[in-house]
N, C-alpha and C positions, 0 to 999 in steps of 0.2 A: 403454780400459776402460769409460768411460761409454757409449760407443756400443754396446759389447757388452751391457752391462746394459740399456740402453734397448731394443735389439732383442730381447733375451730376454723382457723384460716385455711388449712388443707381441705377440710370438709366443705367449706364454702366454695373454694376454687373448683373442686370436683363437681359440685352441684351445678355451678355455672357452666362448666364444660359439657356436662351431660345435657343441660337445657338448651344449648345452642343447636340450631338446625345443622344437620350434616350436609356439606356441599360435596358433590362428586369431584374427585381429583382431576378428571379429564375435562371439566367444563372451564371455558375461558370467557372472560368478559370482552366481547368484540364490539361494544357499543361506541368506542372511541374512534373518531374519524379525524386524522391529522389535517385533512384538507379544509376543515371548518375553522381552523385556528386563525386564518387570515393574518399570519405574522410575516408574510413576504414583504409587505410595505414597511415594516418596522426594522428590517435588517439594516445594519450600518452600511454606509456607502464606501467602506474601505476595502471592498473586494478588488482583487487584482484584475486588471483589464488586460486580456491576452490579445495581442495584435496579430493580424495575418503576417506571414513571413515577409511579403513585399513591403508592408508598412514598417516592419522592424528594420529592414535594410535602409529605408529612408531616414530613420532616426539617426543612423550613424553617418549619413551623408552630410558633411559639414558645408557643402557647397549649395545645398538646397535653399532657394530663396524663400524668405517668409516663414520658414519652419513648417510644422505639421499641425493642422487643425484637429482638435479632438472631436471625434464624431459624437453625436448625441446618443445617449444610452437609454434604453428602455427595457421593460420585461417582454420577453418573447420566447421563441422556441428554436432549438438546434437539435440535430440528430447525432447522438453519440454512437459512433460506429465501432470503436475499439477502446479497450482499457488495458494497461499493462504497467508493471513496475520496472520494466527494462527500457532504458532510455533509447538505446540503439534500435530496438524493435519498434518503439514509438516513432522514431524518425523515418524508418522504412515505410510504415503504414501511412504516415503523414505525406510522404512523397507519392505513394501509390494513390492516395485519396485525391491529391492535387491533379494527378493525371486523369482520373476518372470523372470528377465532377467540376463543373464550371463555377459552382458556389464557393464561397470562402471556406477554407479549411483552417481549423484552429487546433493547436495542441496546447492543452492546459495541464499544469502540474498541481495536483492536490495530493499532498504527501500521504502515502507513498506511491500514488498512481499518476501515470501520464494518460490523459484522456484525449482522444481524437474526436473532434466534433465538426460537423459540416452545417452550413446554412446560417441564415439570419432571418428567420421567419417570424413576422408579428402574429400570424394566425396558426393555430395548432393543425388545422386540416391540411394546410400547405406543407407543414413539417411532416405530417403523417404520409403524404405522397412521397416526400423525399426519403422517408424511412422505407417505403416499399421499393424504391429504386435501390437503396442500400441492400435490402434483402436479395433483390435480383442480381446484384453485383457480388454476392457471396458473403456479405456481412450479416450473418444470421443472428447476432446478438445486438443489432442496432436498435436503439430505442430513443424516443423523443424525450428531451429534457427541457424543463422550464428554467431559463437563465437570463442574464442580461445580454442583450444583443445591441449591435450598432444600428441605429435608426438613421437611414439615409433619406433625406428629403429630396423629392423629385423637383426638377427645374420646372418653373411655370412658363418659361419662354416658348 
């Protein structure tokens, strides 16, 4: 009885396997587009805020009157010009970037990488122009990243 049941089960599974359409091994489903998820707004607000070096130095200045105001943060674009796991190399590139560009330069650590980014652009087209400047300056791997930026309000006076 067990043998009959076992043989029936094997025969049924072989019949199902033969009846399934054969899919080519090299075909991939490329219909998924991660940009349609719209999950950027649902990210937690616990991301580390990396300050420019001059603002970091003000943090340690105990004599500064009134303290430091936190800038408003919004979603925008920066240009990532370099990424490395070596801290000293990241510091060298950070200093070099500060001499080349007048824009703010940020060094961010996302384990295990140190990322050097420039700019605080609310519009992507402006960030892409900054990316072209980075290409001309020799940073061939520069690319535009969407991230939190500091939103500075202009004086109305």
